[in-house]
C-alpha positions in Angstrom: 7.4 35.1 23.6 5.0 37.3 21.5 1.6 35.7 21.1 1.9 35.4 17.3 5.1 33.4 17.8 3.3 30.9 19.9 0.5 30.6 17.2 3.2 30.0 14.6 4.7 27.2 16.7 1.2 25.6 17.0 0.8 25.9 13.2 4.2 24.2 12.7 3.4 21.4 15.1 0.1 20.7 13.3 1.7 20.4 9.9 4.6 18.3 11.2 2.3 15.9 13.1 -0.3 15.6 10.3 2.4 15.4 7.6 0.0 17.4 5.5 -0.9 21.0 5.0 -4.4 20.0 4.0 -5.1 18.1 7.2 -3.4 20.6 9.4 -5.3 23.5 7.9 -8.6 21.7 8.5 -7.5 20.9 12.0 -6.6 24.6 12.7 -9.6 26.0 10.9 -7.4 28.1 8.5 -6.8 28.1 4.7 -3.8 26.2 3.3 -2.4 29.4 1.8 -2.5 31.2 5.1 -0.9 28.2 6.9 1.8 28.0 4.2 2.5 31.7 4.6 2.7 31.3 8.4 5.3 28.5 8.1 7.4 30.4 5.6 7.5 33.4 7.9 8.5 31.2 10.9 11.3 29.6 8.9 12.5 33.1 7.8 12.4 34.4 11.4 14.4 31.4 12.7 16.8 31.3 9.7 16.4 27.5 9.2 14.2 25.2 7.2 11.8 23.3 9.4 9.8 21.3 6.8 10.7 19.4 3.6 8.0 19.8 1.1 7.3 17.6 -2.0 4.3 17.4 -4.2 3.2 14.3 -2.2 4.4 14.7 1.3 5.5 17.0 4.1 8.1 16.0 6.7 10.1 17.8 9.3 13.8 18.4 8.7 16.4 17.7 11.4 15.8 21.1 12.8 12.1 20.6 12.6 12.3 17.3 14.3 14.3 18.8 17.2 11.8 21.6 17.5 9.0 19.1 17.7 10.6 17.0 20.4 11.4 20.0 22.6 8.3 22.2 22.1 5.4 19.7 21.9 5.8 18.3 25.4 6.0 21.7 26.9 2.8 22.8 25.1 1.1 19.7 26.4 2.2 20.6 30.0 0.8 24.1 29.5 -2.5 22.7 28.2 -2.7 20.2 31.0 -2.2 23.0 33.6 -4.8 25.2 31.9 -7.3 22.2 32.0 -6.5 21.6 35.6 -7.2 25.3 36.4 -10.5 25.3 34.4 -11.6 22.3 36.4 -11.7 24.5 39.5 -14.8 26.1 38.0 -18.3 24.7 38.2 -18.5 23.5 34.6 -16.0 21.0 33.1 -14.8 22.1 29.7 -12.3 21.2 27.0 -11.8 19.2 23.9 -11.0 15.5 24.1 -9.5 14.1 20.9 -10.0 10.3 20.3 -8.7 8.0 17.6 -10.4 4.7 16.8 -11.6 2.7 13.8 -14.8 3.6 12.2 -17.2 0.9 13.4 -15.9 1.3 17.0 -16.8 5.0 16.9 -20.3 4.2 15.6 -21.1 1.2 17.8 -19.1 1.7 21.0 -18.0 5.3 21.5 -20.7 7.5 20.2 -23.6 5.8 22.0 -21.7 6.2 25.3 -20.6 9.7 24.7 -24.1 11.2 23.9 -25.0 11.5 27.6 -21.8 13.3 28.5 -22.3 15.8 25.7 -25.8 16.4 26.7 -25.0 16.9 30.4 -21.8 19.0 29.9 -22.2 21.4 26.9 -18.7 22.8 27.4 -17.1 19.4 26.9 -16.2 18.8 23.2 -15.1 15.6 21.6 -13.2 15.1 18.3 -13.4 11.6 16.9 -10.9 10.5 14.2 -11.4 7.2 12.3 -8.1 5.6 11.3 -6.8 2.1 10.6 -3.3 2.5 11.9 -1.5 2.4 15.3 -1.3 6.1 16.3 1.3 7.5 18.6 -1.3 9.5 20.6 1.3 11.5 22.5 3.2 12.6 19.4 -0.1 13.4 17.5 -1.7 15.1 20.5 -4.7 12.8 20.9 -6.0 12.4 24.4 -7.4 8.8 24.0 -6.7 6.0 21.6 -9.0 3.0 21.2 -7.6 -0.4 20.0 -7.8 -4.1 20.8 -6.1 -5.0 24.0 -3.0 -6.6 22.5 -2.3 -3.4 20.5 -2.1 -1.1 23.5 1.3 0.4 24.2 2.8 -0.9 27.5 3.5 2.5 29.0 -0.2 3.7 28.7 -3.1 3.6 31.1 -5.6 1.1 29.6 -9.3 0.9 30.4 -11.4 -2.0 29.0 -14.4 -1.0 26.9 -15.8 -4.3 25.7 -15.5 -8.0 26.3 -13.4 -10.0 23.9 -14.6 -9.6 20.3 -15.4 -12.7 18.2 -14.4 -12.4 14.6 -16.3 -13.9 11.6 -15.8 -14.8 8.0 -18.9 -14.2 6.0 -20.2 -14.2 2.4 -23.7 -13.7 0.9 -25.9 -16.5 -0.4 -25.5 -15.0 -3.8 -21.7 -15.4 -3.6 -22.0 -19.0 -2.5 -24.3 -19.9 -5.4 -21.1 -19.9 -7.6 -18.4 -20.6 -5.0 -17.9 -23.7 -2.7 -18.1 -23.1 1.0 -14.5 -22.8 2.4 -13.8 -25.0 5.4 -10.0 -24.5 5.9 -7.5 -21.6 5.8 -6.0 -23.1 2.6 -9.3 -22.8 0.8 -9.2 -19.0 1.0 -6.7 -18.8 -1.9 -9.5 -20.0 -4.2 -11.9 -17.3 -3.0 -12.6 -13.6 -3.7 -11.7 -12.0 -0.4 -12.6 -8.4 0.4 -9.4 -6.8 1.5 -8.6 -3.9 3.8 -5.9 -1.3 3.1 -4.5 0.2 6.3 -4.0 3.9 6.7 -0.3 3.5 6.4 -0.6 1.9 3.0 -0.1 -1.8 3.8 -2.7 -4.6 3.3 -4.2 -6.2 6.4 -3.5 -9.9 6.8 -6.4 -11.9 8.2 -5.5 -13.1 11.7 -6.9 -16.7 11.9 -6.5 -20.0 13.7 -5.2 -23.0 11.8 -5.0 -26.3 13.6 -4.6 -24.6 17.0 -1.9 -22.1 15.7 -2.2 -18.4 15.1 -1.6 -17.6 11.5 -1.7 -14.4 9.3 -3.2 -15.1 5.9 -2.5 -12.7 3.0 -5.8 -12.9 1.1 -6.6 -11.4 -2.3 -9.7 -10.3 -4.1 -11.4 -8.0 -6.6 -12.1 -5.1 -4.2 -10.2 -3.3 -1.5 -11.4 -0.8 1.0 -10.0 1.2 3.9 -13.1 0.9 6.1 -15.1 -1.9 7.7 -18.6 -0.7 6.6 -17.6 -0.7 2.9 -16.3 -4.2 3.3 -19.6 -5.3 4.9 -21.6 -3.7 2.1 -19.5 -5.4 -0.6 -20.0 -8.8 1.2 -23.8 -8.2 1.2 -23.6 -7.4 -2.5 -22.0 -10.7 -3.2 -18.4 -9.6 -4.0 -16.6 -12.1 -1.8 -15.7 -13.1 1.7 -15.2 -10.5 4.5 -13.4 -10.9 7.8 -15.3 -8.7 10.3 -16.4 -8.5 14.0 -19.5 -10.5 14.9 -21.4 -7.4 16.1 -21.3 -6.2 12.5 -22.2 -9.4 10.7 -24.6 -11.3 13.1 -27.7 -9.2 12.4 -27.3 -10.0 8.6 -26.6 -13.6 9.3 -29.8 -13.8 11.4 -31.7 -12.2 8.6 -30.3 -14.6 6.0 -28.3 -11.9 4.1 -24.9 -13.4 5.1 -23.6 -16.9 5.8 -20.9 -17.5 8.4 -18.1 -19.9 7.5 -14.9 -21.3 9.1 -16.0 -20.4 12.6 -13.3 -22.8 14.0 -10.6 -20.6 12.2 -11.9 -17.3 13.6 -10.4 -16.1 16.9 -11.7 -13.9 19.6 -9.8 -10.6 19.5 -8.9 -9.1 22.9 -11.5 -6.6 24.1 -11.4 -3.0 23.0 -9.5 -0.7 25.4 -9.2 3.0 25.7 -5.6 4.0 26.4 -4.0 7.3 27.4 -0.8 8.6 28.9 -0.5 8.7 32.7 -1.2 12.2 33.8 -1.4 13.1 37.5 -3.4 16.2 36.7 -5.7 14.9 33.9 -8.6 17.2 33.2 -12.1 16.7 34.5 -13.3 16.5 30.9 -11.0 13.6 30.2 -12.1 11.8 33.4 -15.7 12.2 32.4 -15.2 10.8 29.0 -13.2 7.8 30.3 -15.9 7.0 32.8 -18.6 7.3 30.2 -17.0 4.9 27.7 -15.5 2.3 30.0 -17.1 -1.2 30.3 -19.5 -1.3 33.1 -19.7 -4.3 35.4 
């Protein structure tokens, strides 16, 4: 296969997996117009349409889907073998792509990765903040980070944190005009700061009610797609937020937030890093996993 054909296939896979020319172009470091030209040339050469394009979305056709399913695993095998060969040298190298939610990247992953990056300058990490369950194999991530009960069963899982207590908080300013809630049923009378997931749906608060696990569809004046924005809105008095204790407790201790309904807030299973089982995983991947795992 000519080298340019391989590059064209990589371009197609990037667009098909990202479902976006904009994101794929940024990922590949090329312009959208150049990427679009590459895909049109590939389709012309193969004599079949690979992508369905609309003004709002991009998706693979039946032929494109078949090409994805057959080509992507083979390219992953090639990359794994190249990584294994590079590990025979003195300096580990390679790019490790990780998907996690924003505050986990800031508070768990980044502080633990700094030492690896300083010690091994040829190891690179790409961190993507997303509020959705990612098929890391299909989207070519090396590591996903999610709560333990969200990890796919066929993945290798490594614990990163103990179980995570959740909290419901509001500011003293908010509670000057709103009664403190004590039960799940009280939330319907409150402004709740809501989270829109990356896939478009609204997150339902996962609470405890009389010993039962319940999902509560809350409503409020403001909606965000990130935890830090929800925290800031709560601090500014715009309602109740449902957030991990490590984000809220410093503000509770300082009197900027008030915790409510602790008996309705569960502990989420600890954060885990997960990745496909690979007999010949790269040294860079092993270094990153060792750096972020929970130490005894």
